[in-house]
C-alpha positions as CSV (number, residue, x, y, z in Angstrom):
1,X,84.2,99.0,65.9
2,X,80.6,100.1,66.0
3,X,79.5,96.8,64.4
4,X,81.4,94.8,67.1
5,X,79.7,96.9,69.8
6,X,76.3,96.3,68.3
7,X,76.9,92.5,68.1
8,X,78.0,92.5,71.8
9,X,75.0,94.6,72.8
10,X,72.7,92.1,71.1
11,X,74.4,89.1,72.7
12,X,74.2,90.8,76.1
13,X,70.5,91.7,75.6
14,X,69.7,88.2,74.5
15,X,71.4,86.8,77.6
16,X,69.5,89.1,79.9
17,X,66.2,88.2,78.2
18,X,67.0,84.5,78.5
19,X,67.8,84.9,82.2
20,X,64.6,86.8,82.8
21,X,62.6,84.1,81.0
22,X,64.2,81.3,83.0
23,X,63.5,83.2,86.3
24,X,59.9,83.6,85.4
25,X,59.5,80.0,84.2
26,X,60.8,78.6,87.5
27,X,58.8,80.9,89.8
28,X,56.3,78.2,90.7
29,X,59.1,75.7,91.6
30,X,60.8,78.3,93.8
31,X,57.5,79.1,95.6
32,X,56.8,75.4,96.2
33,X,60.4,74.9,97.5
34,X,59.9,77.8,99.9
35,X,56.6,76.5,101.2
36,X,58.1,73.0,101.7
37,X,61.0,74.5,103.7
38,X,58.6,76.5,105.8
39,X,56.5,73.4,106.5
40,X,59.6,71.5,107.6
41,X,60.7,74.3,109.8
42,X,57.3,74.5,111.6
43,X,57.3,70.7,112.1
44,X,60.9,70.5,113.2
45,X,61.7,68.3,110.3
46,X,64.5,67.6,107.8
47,X,62.7,65.9,104.9
48,X,59.7,63.9,103.7
49,X,60.1,60.9,101.5
50,X,57.3,59.0,99.6
51,X,57.5,55.5,98.3
52,X,55.1,53.5,96.2
53,X,53.6,50.4,97.9
54,X,53.3,47.5,95.4
55,X,51.7,44.1,95.4
56,X,53.8,41.1,94.3
57,X,52.2,41.5,90.8
58,X,53.6,45.0,90.6
59,X,50.2,46.6,90.9
60,X,50.3,49.9,92.9
61,X,48.5,49.4,96.3
62,X,49.3,52.6,98.1
63,X,52.0,55.0,99.3
64,X,54.4,55.1,102.3
65,X,55.4,58.5,103.6
66,X,58.6,58.6,105.8
67,X,59.2,61.8,107.7
68,X,62.6,62.6,109.2
69,X,62.1,65.1,112.0
70,X,61.4,65.4,115.7
71,X,59.6,63.0,116.0
72,X,60.2,60.9,112.9
73,X,57.2,58.9,111.6
74,X,55.9,56.7,108.9
75,X,52.4,56.9,107.4
76,X,51.0,54.4,104.9
77,X,47.9,54.6,102.8
78,X,46.5,51.6,101.1
79,X,43.7,51.4,98.4
80,X,42.2,49.1,95.9
81,X,42.9,46.0,97.9
82,X,40.7,43.0,97.3
83,X,41.0,41.5,100.8
84,X,40.0,43.3,103.9
85,X,41.5,42.6,107.3
86,X,44.7,43.0,109.2
87,X,47.9,43.8,107.4
88,X,51.0,43.4,109.6
89,X,53.6,46.0,108.9
90,X,57.3,45.2,109.2
91,X,60.1,47.7,108.7
92,X,63.3,46.2,107.3
93,X,66.5,48.1,108.0
94,X,69.6,48.4,105.9
95,X,71.2,45.5,107.8
96,X,68.3,43.2,106.9
97,X,66.8,43.1,110.3
98,X,63.0,43.0,110.4
99,X,61.1,45.2,113.0
100,X,57.4,44.5,113.6
101,X,55.7,47.8,113.4
102,X,52.0,47.4,114.0
103,X,48.9,46.5,112.0
104,X,47.0,48.4,109.4
105,X,43.3,47.5,109.3
106,X,41.9,47.5,105.8
107,X,38.1,48.0,105.3
108,X,36.4,48.2,101.9
109,X,39.8,47.9,100.3
110,X,41.3,50.9,102.1
111,X,43.5,51.5,105.1
112,X,45.7,54.1,106.7
113,X,48.3,53.5,109.4
114,X,50.8,55.7,111.2
115,X,53.8,54.6,113.2
116,X,56.6,56.5,115.1
117,X,60.0,55.8,113.6
118,X,62.7,54.9,116.2
119,X,65.4,54.9,113.5
120,X,66.5,57.4,110.9
121,X,64.5,57.3,107.6
122,X,67.8,56.6,105.8
123,X,68.1,53.3,107.7
124,X,64.8,52.0,106.3
125,X,65.4,49.7,103.4
126,X,61.9,48.4,102.9
127,X,58.4,48.3,104.4
128,X,56.5,45.0,104.1
129,X,52.8,44.5,104.8
130,X,51.5,41.0,105.2
131,X,47.8,40.6,104.8
132,X,45.1,37.9,104.7
133,X,45.5,35.0,102.4
134,X,49.3,35.5,102.1
135,X,49.0,38.9,100.4
136,X,52.4,40.7,100.6
137,X,52.8,44.4,99.8
138,X,56.2,46.1,99.7
139,X,57.7,49.6,99.5
140,X,61.4,49.6,98.8
141,X,63.6,52.6,99.7
């Protein structure tokens, strides 16, 4: 009987030690999640989504950030582009309808553009940027 109790005590102690180790190992993740929730609460938001913006070749050309909140918005950052100039942005919804959404000016290979979203982030299927010389950049949701 004492041997069974000793084995059970070892199993219980091992389980507790494992739980403590897991709790400590995930502390940074829990802290980050709490900070993210606090930021969304302050900004009256529900979530933030990031999408890579790629050239037709597959090369990474930037990032699209879509924010669902009050108000909802889209921010794009472009970098490493060979052609400067106007990149016309079009938001494509889940039904395939294209919505012209302004112009991102690229200078020295870089550009940033913000746009208020008048539809839920979940309705955005893709973001297309059409630049000089027929350059097309795309972010797919």
